[in-house]
C-alpha positions as CSV (number, residue, x, y, z in Angstrom):
1,M,-22.1,-7.6,-10.2
2,K,-21.3,-11.0,-10.7
3,I,-17.8,-12.1,-10.5
4,N,-16.6,-15.3,-12.5
5,K,-13.8,-17.5,-12.0
6,K,-11.6,-15.9,-14.5
7,E,-11.7,-12.6,-12.7
8,I,-11.2,-14.1,-9.3
9,K,-7.9,-15.7,-10.8
10,K,-7.0,-12.4,-12.2
11,I,-7.3,-10.7,-8.9
12,L,-5.6,-13.4,-7.1
13,N,-2.8,-13.2,-9.6
14,K,-2.4,-9.3,-9.0
15,L,-2.5,-10.1,-5.0
16,Y,0.4,-12.6,-5.6
17,K,2.4,-10.0,-7.5
18,Y,1.7,-7.2,-5.2
19,F,2.9,-9.6,-2.4
20,I,6.2,-10.3,-4.1
21,V,6.8,-6.6,-4.9
22,G,6.1,-5.7,-1.3
23,I,8.9,-8.3,-0.1
24,I,11.2,-6.7,-2.7
25,G,10.3,-3.2,-1.3
26,I,11.0,-4.5,2.3
27,I,14.5,-5.7,1.1
28,I,15.3,-2.5,-0.5
29,D,14.1,-0.3,2.3
30,N,16.2,-2.6,4.9
31,G,19.2,-2.3,2.5
32,V,19.0,1.5,2.0
33,I,18.6,2.2,5.8
34,L,21.6,0.0,6.5
35,L,23.7,1.8,3.8
36,L,22.5,5.3,4.9
37,T,23.1,4.8,8.8
38,L,25.9,2.6,8.7
39,V,28.1,3.9,5.7
40,F,27.0,7.3,5.3
41,F,26.2,8.1,9.0
42,I,22.9,9.6,8.2
43,P,20.6,9.7,11.2
44,A,18.1,6.8,11.8
45,N,15.1,9.1,11.9
46,I,16.1,10.8,8.5
47,A,17.3,7.5,7.0
48,T,14.2,5.8,7.6
49,L,12.1,8.5,5.6
50,I,14.7,8.2,2.7
51,S,14.7,4.5,2.6
52,A,10.9,4.3,2.9
53,E,10.4,6.5,0.0
54,I,12.9,4.8,-2.1
55,G,10.9,1.5,-1.1
56,N,7.8,3.1,-2.1
57,L,9.0,4.4,-5.4
58,N,10.6,0.9,-6.3
59,N,7.2,-0.7,-5.3
60,F,5.4,1.9,-7.3
61,F,7.3,1.4,-10.7
62,I,7.4,-2.6,-10.3
63,N,3.6,-2.4,-9.7
64,D,2.9,-0.1,-12.3
65,N,4.9,-2.1,-15.0
66,W,4.3,-5.5,-13.8
67,T,1.4,-6.0,-11.2
68,F,-1.1,-3.5,-12.9
69,K,0.6,-3.2,-16.2
70,D,-3.1,-3.9,-18.0
71,S,-4.7,-1.5,-15.5
72,K,-3.4,1.9,-16.4
73,N,-6.4,4.3,-16.2
74,S,-4.9,7.6,-15.7
75,T,-1.6,9.6,-16.1
76,F,1.5,8.6,-14.7
77,I,1.6,11.7,-12.3
78,I,-1.9,10.9,-11.1
79,R,-1.3,7.2,-10.5
80,I,1.9,8.0,-8.4
81,L,0.1,10.7,-6.4
82,K,-2.7,8.2,-5.8
83,Y,-0.3,5.4,-4.8
84,H,1.3,8.0,-2.2
85,I,-2.0,8.8,-0.9
86,S,-2.9,5.2,-0.4
87,I,0.5,4.3,1.3
88,L,0.1,7.3,3.7
89,L,-3.3,6.3,4.6
90,G,-2.4,2.6,5.1
91,F,0.4,3.9,7.2
92,I,-1.9,6.2,9.4
93,I,-4.5,3.2,10.0
94,A,-2.0,0.4,10.6
95,R,0.8,2.5,12.5
96,V,-1.2,5.2,14.3
97,F,-4.4,3.5,15.2
98,L,-3.9,-0.2,15.0
99,F,-0.4,-0.8,16.1
100,P,-0.8,1.0,19.8
101,E,-4.3,-0.8,20.2
102,V,-2.8,-4.4,19.4
103,F,0.4,-3.5,21.4
104,S,-1.7,-2.6,24.5
105,F,-3.7,-5.7,24.3
106,V,-1.1,-8.1,23.4
107,S,1.5,-6.7,26.1
108,L,-0.9,-7.9,28.7
109,Y,-0.3,-11.4,27.9
110,F,3.4,-11.5,26.4
111,S,6.6,-9.8,26.9
112,K,7.4,-6.3,25.3
113,F,9.6,-7.9,22.6
114,F,6.8,-10.3,21.3
115,A,4.2,-7.7,21.7
116,I,6.0,-5.4,19.4
117,L,6.5,-8.1,16.9
118,I,2.9,-9.1,17.2
119,A,1.7,-5.6,16.9
120,N,4.0,-4.7,14.1
121,N,3.1,-7.7,11.9
122,A,-0.5,-7.0,12.5
123,S,-0.1,-3.6,11.2
124,I,1.9,-4.6,8.2
125,A,-0.9,-7.2,7.5
126,V,-3.5,-4.7,7.6
127,S,-1.7,-2.2,5.7
128,F,-0.9,-4.6,3.0
129,I,-4.7,-5.6,2.6
130,F,-5.9,-2.0,2.8
131,N,-3.2,-0.8,0.3
132,F,-3.8,-3.6,-2.2
133,I,-7.7,-2.7,-2.2
134,I,-7.0,0.9,-2.4
135,N,-4.5,0.4,-5.3
136,F,-6.5,-2.1,-7.0
137,L,-9.7,-0.1,-7.1
138,W,-8.5,3.6,-7.0
139,T,-4.6,4.0,-8.1
140,W,-4.8,1.8,-11.0
141,G,-8.7,1.2,-11.1
142,S,-10.3,-2.1,-11.5
143,S,-11.7,-1.0,-14.8
144,K,-10.8,1.7,-17.2
145,K,-12.7,4.4,-15.7
146,D,-12.0,6.4,-12.5
147,I,-14.4,5.9,-9.8
148,F,-14.9,9.8,-9.6
149,E,-16.0,9.8,-13.3
150,D,-18.8,7.6,-12.3
151,I,-19.9,9.8,-9.6
152,E,-19.7,13.0,-11.6
153,K,-21.7,11.3,-14.3
154,D,-24.4,10.3,-11.8
155,I,-24.5,13.8,-10.5
156,E,-24.6,15.3,-14.1
157,Q,-27.7,12.8,-15.0
158,T,-29.6,13.4,-11.7
159,E,-32.4,16.1,-12.1
160,F,-32.8,18.3,-9.2
161,R,-36.6,19.6,-9.0
């Protein structure tokens, strides 16, 4: 598959938009968690789940209507389910596997405060890249066809002898 400069520019433009949407999502997530905990006195462990979902829904809607507006290759319900699956996978990879490893290593050389910040930002960066790639290729698709349709067609065309 040959990628030309126009396609690279299009991908970088989507990456830029995805980044902007992520920043907006962080602002909304932080605003909602502060509102829920400080104004409505909802416990932080519950408020963080609510604020994360509101941030995720916000990001989905902006990405769906701005970042990937020309790449809608499935129904709304399928896209939002795929988006949530990709966000969950990114979270698991970054927070469950990467964060503890980075924290353990970095805490050998830095204070706990800096180790937490470094590990947190490393996990954010990894999940951002992972989520962009998964959402670009799967949730909204890099083409009009779903990757599973190609696999299904290949299986149907294969003759088993």
